[in-house]
N, C-alpha and C positions, 0 to 999 in steps of 0.2 A: 671635645670637652668644652664646656662653657668657662669663660674667664671673667674675673672681676678684678679691677685694680682701684684702690682708694687710698687716700692719704689724709692725715690730719695732724695738726700741731696741738700738743697737749701741754699746758702750762704746769708741768710737774716734772721732777727729776727723772731721768731715764731709769735709774735703779728702782724707783718706786713703781713706775709703770710696768717695767719688765717683771719685777717680783710678783705683782698682782696678776699678770697674765700667765705666769708659770703655774698657777694653781687653777686647774680647770673648774673646780667647784665655784669659782667666782663668775663663770660665764653667764648663768641665769640672771645675775644682777644687772648686766648691761646688754645682753643679747636677747632681744625680745622673743625670737622664735626658739630659743634654747629652753626647752621645758624642764629637763632634768639632766644632771650629771651624777654618775654613780661608779662604783668599783674603781676608784682612783688608786693606782699603785705606782710606786717608783719604777723608773726605767733605768737600765744600766748607764745610759748616756747622760743622765742628770735630769731628764724630762720625766714625763708620766705616760701611763697607759690609762684609758678610761672608757666607760660606756656612756652613751648619751641618748636622749630622746629629743627630737627636733620636729617642729611643726612647720610644714610648707604646703601652701595651697590647700589649707584646711585638713591635711592628712598628717598623722604622726609617723615618723620614721625613727627606727632604732638603729644604732650603729656603735662602732668601736673606733677609737683613735689612739694613735701612739705618737709621741714626739720622735721624729726621725733625725732632727738636728737641733742643737741648742748651743748658742754662743752667748755667754752672760752679757746682758745689757746691749745686745746687738741683733740677735736672731732667734726665732722660735719657728720651727717647721713641724707641722703635724700632718699625719696622713690617716685617712679613714678608708680602709679597704672594704668595710661592710656598711650596710645601710645606704647612705648616699656616698658613693665613692668620691673622695675629695682630698685636696691638699691645700693647707693654709700656710702661707709664708708671711710671718710678722717680722718686719725689719724695723729696728729702733735706731735712732740717731740722736745723740745729745746735741742740742742747739742752744743758742743764747737764751731763748725764752722758755726752754723746757725740753720736750721730746717730740721729735718728728717720727710718726709711724707711717710706714708704707705697708699696706695689706694687699697681698695677691692671693687670689683664690681660684682654683681650678676644680670643677666638679662635673659629674655626669648626671644627667636627668634620664631616668629609665621610666618614661611614661608614654609608651608608644600608643596606647589606646586614646589618649587625649588629643593627639595630633599637633600640628605645627602652631596653630593659633594659641592653644593652651600653653605650649612650650614657650612661646614668645611672652605671654603674660607672666609665666613663672620666672623667666629670665629678668624681666623688668622688676618684679617683686623682689627678687634676690639682690638686684642692684640697690634698691631702696633699703633693704634689710642691712646690707653692708654699711651704707651711709649712716643709718640709724644706730647701728651697733657702735661705730666709731664715735659718733656724737655722744652716745650714752657713756662710753668709756671716758671720754674727755670730761664730761660733767662729773662723773664719779671721782676721777683723779683730781680735778681742780677744786671741788667743794671741800675736800679734806685738808688740802694744803695749797692754797693759791700762791703763785709766784709773781713777783712784780714784773710789769711789762718792760 
């Protein structure tokens, strides 16, 4: 499995950032490659189940995700067994100037026909996508309610 780890400081309260990320319908607002979220339903653990359409390397992938773990203002873990098999672990920490987010992603790329060179390009694109997603989330959260430095 490929792995990505990224962190960012968002100048907004942890409860605001956490609440925003618990609703997967918000994903297309800050995640450039997330084309569509649909069929959002509550999950018994307090999270959600949902379907998605994601664009990677010019191709559209459809999948389903479910929240496998949720701890208010601290942790959201989602797993996608269909589409692009992946696990996203969002860790939240309340800090002096806002919210520290640590994002860990593990995913499988099933593109055997494209070969190792194409796989390396996709891995690099996904690293960039994770950075852009976090920067967009930061911008979205800070525009609405900036916190003093």
